[in-house]
C-alpha positions as CSV (number, residue, x, y, z in Angstrom):
1,M,17.8,-8.4,-8.4
2,T,14.9,-8.1,-6.6
3,L,11.9,-9.0,-8.5
4,L,8.3,-9.0,-7.8
5,N,6.0,-11.2,-9.7
6,L,2.5,-9.9,-10.0
7,D,-0.6,-11.0,-11.8
8,G,2.0,-12.5,-14.7
9,K,4.0,-9.2,-14.8
10,S,7.9,-9.4,-13.3
11,F,8.9,-5.8,-11.7
12,N,12.5,-5.4,-11.2
13,L,12.2,-3.5,-7.9
14,D,15.9,-2.6,-8.2
15,K,15.3,-0.3,-11.5
16,R,12.4,1.9,-10.1
17,T,10.2,2.6,-7.6
18,L,6.5,1.4,-8.2
19,V,3.3,3.3,-8.0
20,M,0.5,2.0,-6.5
21,G,-2.6,3.9,-7.1
22,I,-5.4,4.0,-4.3
23,L,-8.8,3.0,-4.9
24,N,-11.0,3.3,-2.0
25,V,-14.6,1.8,-2.8
26,T,-15.8,3.4,0.6
27,P,-18.2,6.3,1.7
28,D,-16.1,7.4,4.5
29,S,-12.4,7.1,3.6
30,F,-10.2,9.9,5.2
31,S,-9.2,11.5,1.7
32,D,-11.5,10.6,-1.0
33,G,-14.6,8.7,0.6
34,G,-17.5,8.6,-1.4
35,R,-15.7,9.7,-4.5
36,H,-15.7,6.4,-6.1
37,F,-18.3,4.4,-4.4
38,N,-20.2,3.2,-7.5
39,L,-19.0,0.7,-9.9
40,E,-19.0,3.2,-13.0
41,T,-16.9,6.1,-11.1
42,A,-14.5,3.3,-9.6
43,L,-13.6,1.8,-13.0
44,R,-13.0,5.2,-14.4
45,H,-10.9,6.2,-11.9
46,A,-8.9,3.0,-11.9
47,L,-8.3,3.4,-15.7
48,Q,-7.5,6.7,-15.4
49,M,-4.6,6.0,-12.8
50,A,-3.2,3.1,-14.8
51,A,-3.1,5.6,-17.9
52,E,-1.2,7.8,-15.7
53,G,1.3,5.6,-15.0
54,A,0.3,3.4,-11.9
55,D,1.9,0.0,-11.7
56,I,-0.5,-1.4,-9.4
57,I,-4.3,-0.5,-8.3
58,D,-5.0,-1.1,-4.7
59,V,-8.7,-1.6,-4.1
60,G,-10.3,-1.0,-0.6
61,G,-13.7,-1.5,0.8
62,E,-13.4,-0.6,4.4
63,S,-12.1,2.9,5.7
64,T,-9.2,2.4,8.1
65,R,-9.3,6.1,9.3
66,P,-9.6,6.5,13.3
67,G,-13.1,6.3,14.2
68,A,-14.5,4.6,11.2
69,A,-17.5,2.1,11.4
70,P,-16.3,-1.6,11.2
71,V,-18.1,-3.3,8.0
72,T,-19.2,-7.0,7.8
73,A,-17.0,-9.2,5.3
74,E,-20.2,-9.6,2.9
75,E,-20.6,-5.9,2.9
76,E,-17.0,-5.1,2.0
77,A,-16.9,-8.0,-0.6
78,G,-19.8,-6.3,-2.0
79,R,-18.1,-3.1,-2.6
80,V,-14.6,-4.6,-3.7
81,I,-15.3,-7.5,-5.7
82,P,-17.5,-6.1,-8.5
83,V,-14.8,-3.4,-9.0
84,I,-12.0,-5.8,-9.0
85,A,-13.8,-7.9,-11.6
86,A,-14.7,-4.7,-14.0
87,I,-10.8,-3.6,-13.7
88,R,-9.6,-7.1,-14.5
89,S,-12.0,-7.3,-17.4
90,A,-11.2,-4.0,-18.8
91,S,-7.2,-3.9,-18.1
92,S,-4.6,-6.1,-17.4
93,I,-3.0,-3.8,-14.9
94,P,-2.0,-5.9,-11.3
95,I,-4.7,-5.5,-8.9
96,S,-4.3,-5.4,-5.1
97,V,-6.9,-5.8,-2.6
98,D,-6.6,-4.0,0.5
99,T,-8.3,-6.0,3.4
100,S,-7.9,-7.7,6.8
101,K,-10.7,-10.4,5.9
102,V,-9.7,-13.6,4.6
103,A,-13.1,-14.3,3.3
104,V,-12.8,-10.7,1.3
105,A,-9.4,-11.4,0.1
106,E,-10.4,-14.8,-1.1
107,A,-13.3,-13.7,-3.4
108,A,-11.0,-10.7,-4.6
109,L,-8.4,-13.4,-5.9
110,A,-11.0,-15.3,-7.6
111,A,-12.3,-11.8,-9.2
112,G,-9.2,-11.0,-10.4
113,A,-6.7,-9.7,-7.8
114,G,-3.2,-10.8,-7.5
115,M,-1.7,-9.4,-4.2
116,L,-3.1,-8.9,-0.6
117,N,-2.5,-6.0,1.4
118,D,-3.1,-6.3,5.1
119,V,-3.1,-3.4,7.6
120,W,-2.9,-6.1,10.4
121,S,-0.4,-8.2,8.7
122,G,-2.4,-11.5,9.2
123,R,-2.6,-10.7,13.1
124,K,-6.5,-10.3,12.8
125,E,-6.9,-13.2,10.9
126,P,-3.9,-15.5,10.7
127,A,-5.4,-17.5,7.9
128,M,-4.6,-14.7,5.7
129,L,-1.0,-15.5,5.6
130,E,-2.2,-19.3,4.6
131,L,-4.1,-18.0,1.6
132,A,-1.3,-15.7,0.1
133,A,0.9,-19.2,0.5
134,R,-1.6,-21.2,-0.8
135,A,-2.6,-18.8,-3.7
136,E,1.4,-17.7,-4.2
137,V,0.7,-14.1,-4.3
138,P,2.6,-11.1,-2.8
139,I,1.5,-10.0,0.3
140,C,2.1,-6.8,1.9
141,L,2.7,-6.8,5.7
142,M,1.7,-3.5,7.6
143,H,2.7,-2.5,10.7
144,N,0.0,-1.4,13.2
145,R,-1.0,-1.3,16.9
146,A,-4.2,-0.8,18.9
147,E,-2.3,2.0,20.8
148,A,0.5,4.4,19.9
149,V,2.4,3.4,22.9
150,Y,6.3,3.1,22.2
151,A,9.6,2.9,23.9
152,D,11.6,3.1,20.7
153,V,9.2,3.6,17.8
154,V,11.5,2.3,15.0
155,G,13.2,-0.3,16.9
156,E,9.6,-1.6,17.5
157,I,8.4,-1.5,14.2
158,V,11.7,-3.6,12.9
159,T,10.7,-6.1,15.6
160,D,7.2,-6.6,14.7
161,L,7.4,-6.6,11.1
162,L,10.5,-9.1,11.2
163,E,8.1,-11.3,13.5
164,C,5.4,-10.8,10.9
165,A,7.4,-11.8,8.0
166,E,8.7,-14.9,10.0
167,A,4.8,-15.9,10.6
168,A,4.3,-15.5,6.9
169,L,7.4,-17.4,6.0
170,S,6.2,-20.3,8.6
171,A,3.0,-20.1,6.8
172,G,4.7,-20.9,3.8
173,V,4.7,-17.3,2.0
174,R,7.8,-17.4,-0.4
175,H,10.5,-14.8,0.9
176,E,10.2,-13.1,-2.3
177,N,6.5,-12.7,-1.9
178,I,6.6,-10.6,1.3
179,I,6.5,-6.8,1.3
180,L,6.7,-4.7,4.4
181,D,4.7,-1.4,5.3
182,P,5.7,0.5,8.4
183,G,1.9,1.7,8.6
184,I,2.4,5.6,8.5
185,G,-0.5,7.2,10.3
186,F,-1.7,3.7,12.1
187,G,-1.1,3.4,15.4
188,K,1.2,6.3,15.7
189,T,1.4,9.9,16.5
190,P,2.5,12.7,14.2
191,E,5.8,12.4,15.9
192,H,6.3,8.7,15.6
193,N,5.6,9.1,11.9
194,L,8.4,11.4,11.4
195,R,10.8,9.7,13.2
196,V,9.7,6.4,11.2
197,L,10.4,8.3,7.8
198,N,13.4,9.9,9.0
199,R,14.9,6.3,9.8
200,L,13.5,4.6,6.9
201,R,16.9,3.1,6.1
202,E,16.3,0.8,9.0
203,L,13.4,-0.8,7.2
204,T,14.8,-0.6,3.6
205,G,17.8,-2.6,4.8
206,L,15.6,-5.7,6.5
207,G,15.8,-7.8,3.2
208,Y,12.5,-7.2,1.8
209,P,10.8,-4.5,-0.4
210,V,9.3,-1.5,1.8
211,L,5.8,0.3,0.4
212,L,5.2,3.3,1.8
213,G,1.8,4.7,2.3
214,V,2.0,8.5,3.0
215,S,-0.1,10.2,0.4
216,R,-2.4,13.0,2.2
217,K,-1.9,11.6,5.5
218,S,-2.5,13.7,8.6
219,V,1.1,13.8,9.8
220,I,1.5,16.3,6.5
221,G,-1.3,18.0,7.7
222,R,0.0,18.6,11.0
223,V,3.5,19.9,9.6
224,L,1.8,22.1,7.4
225,D,-1.1,22.7,8.9
226,L,-3.0,22.1,5.7
227,P,-6.4,19.9,5.0
228,V,-6.4,16.7,3.3
229,N,-7.3,18.1,-0.1
230,S,-4.1,20.7,0.1
231,R,-1.4,18.2,0.8
232,L,0.0,17.4,-2.9
233,E,3.4,19.5,-2.0
234,G,3.9,17.5,1.1
235,T,3.0,14.2,-0.1
236,A,5.5,14.9,-2.9
237,A,8.3,15.8,-0.4
238,A,7.7,12.2,1.6
239,V,7.4,10.3,-1.6
240,A,10.8,11.7,-3.0
241,F,12.2,10.8,0.4
242,G,11.2,7.5,0.3
243,V,12.8,7.0,-3.1
244,I,16.0,8.2,-1.7
245,Q,16.0,6.0,1.4
246,G,15.2,2.9,-0.6
247,V,11.4,2.3,-0.7
248,K,10.2,0.1,-3.4
249,I,6.4,0.8,-3.8
250,S,4.7,4.2,-3.2
251,R,1.1,4.0,-2.4
252,V,-0.6,7.3,-3.7
253,H,-3.7,9.0,-4.4
254,D,-2.2,11.4,-7.2
255,V,-0.6,9.0,-9.7
256,L,0.5,11.2,-12.2
257,A,2.0,13.7,-10.2
258,M,3.8,11.3,-8.0
259,R,5.0,9.4,-10.9
260,R,6.9,12.5,-12.3
261,V,8.3,13.2,-8.7
262,I,9.4,9.5,-8.5
263,R,10.9,9.4,-12.1
264,M,12.9,12.7,-11.5
265,T,14.2,11.6,-8.1
266,E,15.5,8.4,-9.3
267,A,17.1,10.3,-12.5
268,M,18.9,12.5,-9.8
269,L,19.8,9.4,-7.7
270,Q,21.3,7.6,-10.8
271,G,22.8,10.7,-12.5
272,R,21.4,9.9,-15.6
273,L,18.5,10.0,-18.0
274,P,15.6,7.5,-17.6
275,D,15.8,3.9,-19.7
276,D,12.1,4.4,-20.8
């Protein structure tokens, strides 16, 4: 049995795929930048996603889209910490903080977050791994590269992620607190992303839960020739395919629709009606 213990809750990852709702508290994220940039709208959206079936809310305060301007730790913390505190005050839903800065992560944990999500897997700030170990919280290690240059994209992602996982273990992070993410759209061309999706089984078979963040990504836009606000069906196809390939957490914008996609996909895979 694969269990994820998060914010006092225990999730059986062998039973169903978890839904992580995306909450961007930024003015410039690729999909919904600016929509939830103040505390009131951010809290409202978080509670809406919780009501729609999200298992985790992932709060981020710095856009990771190509060309986005970097922000200081102080500015990023100023965006996410009040939101995390407000969500924790209003709801018991587990909260993840999407950051590569240790100072932001530490403040987020103090405010009520219970999971770290680092797009650089602790490679930008290795102390992130030590923080995860000390706080005894799950950490998602996402694959990323500065340049999209590979001889074998999937093989190299596997090697890189296993190195990141080993670094986390060496820092004292427990095996059951490590989650891997192939990093769709990060340091990869659209062709790379499609190869990764095609070979997800090579990642889900590594012995760690895999989180897939493909929601509204540019690879969907390239395949379907659609703008970011018209990628629901493409996202649904990628989410369902991920479930079939063994993905344990799906990070999405459209929680209600994707929860339904996951539920139906799992019912077909299991050949029976859901338990709940």
